[in-house]
N, C-alpha and C positions, 0 to 999 in steps of 0.2 A: 456440433456443439450448439446448443440453443443460444439465441441472442441475448436472453435476459437472465439466465440463471445458470450458475456453474458452481458445483461443489469443489472444494480443494482438499486433497488428502496429502499431507506431508508425512513421510515415513522414514524413520531412522536417518534423519538428515544430519550430516557432519560437514563443517567447513573449517579447514585448517589453512591458514595463510603461511606461505613460505616456499622454499625452493623445491622440496619434494614432499608435499603434504600426504600423498598416498601411503608413504612409508609409516606414518604414525597413527593411522586410523585405528588399527587393531590395538595399539598401546593405549589410546584414549578410551576405546571401548572397554579395555580391561582395567581402567581406573587411573591412567596417567593424568595428573592434574594439569590445569591450565598454566599454573605457575611453573611446574616442573618442565612442561613442554617448552615453555618460553626460555627458561634459564638454561636447561641442559641441551636442548635441541634447536634453539633459535627459531621456533615456529610459533605462530599465534593461533590459539583455539578460538575461532569465531562462533561456531555453533556446535553444540554437543548433544547428539541424540535427540533431535527435535521430532516429536510426533504430535501432529495436530490434525483433527478433522474439522474443516470449516464448512458448515452446511450452506447450501445454496440459498441466496436471498436474505442472508443475515449479516449483521455487522460483527466482525471478529476484531476485537481490540487486542493488540500486542503491546504490553506495557513493560517499561523497565527504565532504569537510569541510563545516562549516557555511557556507552561502552558495553551495554548488556547484550548487544547482538541484534536488536530489533530492526534496525535499518538494513543490516546484512540479510536478515531473514526475508524482509519484504522484497528485496531485490533478487531473491532466488525464484520468486513466483513467476516472474516474466524472464527469468534467466539472464538478467543483467550481470549476475554473479553466478558462476558455475560451482555446484557443490563438489566437495571432495568425495562424498559417498551418500547414497540414499535415493529416495524417489519422490517425485512431485507429480501427482495425478490430478488433472483438472477434467471433471466430467468423464473420468475413465481414460483420458488421453495422457500419455506420459510426456510431460514437457521436456524431459531430458533426452527423450528419444527422437525429438523433432529435428528435421534437417534445417539448414540455414533458411531455406525458403518457407518451410512450414512455420518456423519460429517467427520470421518476419510477419507472416500473415496473422499469426496468433497475437503478436504484440500490437499489430495495427488494428485488428478487428475485435479482439476479445478482452484486452486489458487497457486501462487508462490510468495514468499516474497523476496525483496532485501533490505538489511539493511544498515544503515549508516556505521557500523563498519565491513562490509563485511560478517561476520559470516562464514568464511571458516574454515574447519577442518585442523589444522596446520600439522597434521601427515599424511595428504593425499596429493598426487601430484595434479597438476591442473586438469588433466584428471579424476582422482578419485574423486575430489571435484565436477566436472561438472556432472559426471554420478551418483552421490550419490543417487539422487531422483529416478533414473531409477532402480538402484540396489534394493532400498527399495521396489519398485513396482514389483520386480521379473522379470524385463526385462533381457533377456539372455545377457551374458557378451559381446559377439562379436557385437551384435546389439547395446547395449548401448554405446559401444566404438565408433562405427560409428556415432551415433547421437551426442555423446560428441565432437568428432573431428570436425564434421560439424560446431557446434556452436563455438568451440574454434577458428576455422578459421574465422567465421563470425564476431567475436568481435576483430579480429586482433591479436590473440595470438598464431598463428601457430608457432611451434618451441619451445614453452614454456610448452608443455603439461606434461613434466616429472619434471618440477620445482616444488618447494614447496612454499606455500604462503609467508614465510619469505624471499624468494629470489626475491620477486616481489615488485614493487612500489605500492603505494596506488591506483593509477588509474588502474594499471594492476589487482590488487586484485578485484577491483570493476567490472572489465570486466569479471573476473572469476565468480563472484557472479551473474552477468547478464546472462552469458552463462548457468550457472546451472539452473537459473529460466526458461530460454527459452527452455532448453532441455526437460523439463517436458511437454511442449506443453500445458500448462495451459491456459485457456481462460482469466483468470484475473491475472494481475500482480500488486502486492501491493508493492510500493516503498516508504519506510519510511525514509525521509531525506537521500536518497541514495547517493547524491553527496555532502552533506554539509561538509564532512571531507576532501574533495579534494581541491587542490589549484586552483585558478580561471581558469588558462589555461586548465588544465586537465578537469576541470568541464565543460567548454564550449565544449571540445572534446566529452565528454560523452553525453552531451545533443544532440549534432549533431548526434552521433551514434544512440542514442535512437530514434530520429526523423526519421532517415533513415530506421532503422529496422521497425518502426511503420508504415511507408508508405506501407511497404510490408505485415507485419504481421497483422495489424489492431487488436491488442489485446485491451481488456478493461483495461486501466491502471489507477490506483489510485496513484497519486504522491503527497507525502507530502513535503512541503518546507516552509522555513521562508523567502525565497529570492524572492522579487517581480520580478526581471528581469527573474529569472528562471521560475517563474509561468507564466509570460506573454509569454515567448518563447515556453514553452512546452504545456500549457493548451489549450485544445479545450473549456473546461469550467473551471471556477475557483470559488471556494467557499472560502470566508474569514471567519475564526472563531475568536472569542474573548471570553474569559472566558466561553468556552463551548457552546456558541450560534453562530448561523450564522448571520453575520453582512450584508453580501451581497453575491449574486452569479450571475454569468453571464459569457459572454465571455470576452476576454481581452479588447475589445473596451468598453464594459459596465463599466468594473472596472476602466479603465483609464479615460474615458470621463465623466462618471456619478457616481463618488464615492458616496456611501450612506452617509458617514459622514467624519469628519476630519481624523479619524483613517484609 
């Protein structure tokens, strides 16, 4: 798997939450509704027949309201959630066929996550947060410090490397989270509502920074949002989810000019 570019192919992905989800996949395939599945069978339909091709080096936005299944979907890519049925291929490698060991290696070296609530370790300084992943991978201290400092500078936090998360604003904390994700040199960046806790001006700044970095780094980025403006600004491709199903996918032109329905 190349270090900087990875395509993601999601095929016929279903996720049903409950005691015996496998029992209901066929029924859902044959049209059993989310409501019916919940009412009659006590299971929750998380994802329903998801098919997405995410090209390498592009920003794929997944958009939807709360409860649409977007966070469930992003957690399938690094298998934090196991699907009930379907396949996820990354650069031709089947993520679902990976052993525990391969999966750990894949999560550690090929994917990085940026969360809405920053996910920083409060007792570690900025530089120690940024180099945490490198430390876990056993990279030598001086080298990980060099890498960490480079990314701290790139996200505009030079001079703050010895500060602690609680001394930083929300926007700065999110920059630390981004620097940490980038320092791992993962080919896939998973961003789950990364900017939705930030106020609008800082949010716009962070979007600009991400677009600038992306011009140069060309990562495969999966970006989850419920904000249409953000989706249109960042996404090379956009998928719109509702109740666990894809309502529409395409580029921003398609979504704006040819909406699939009122939603």
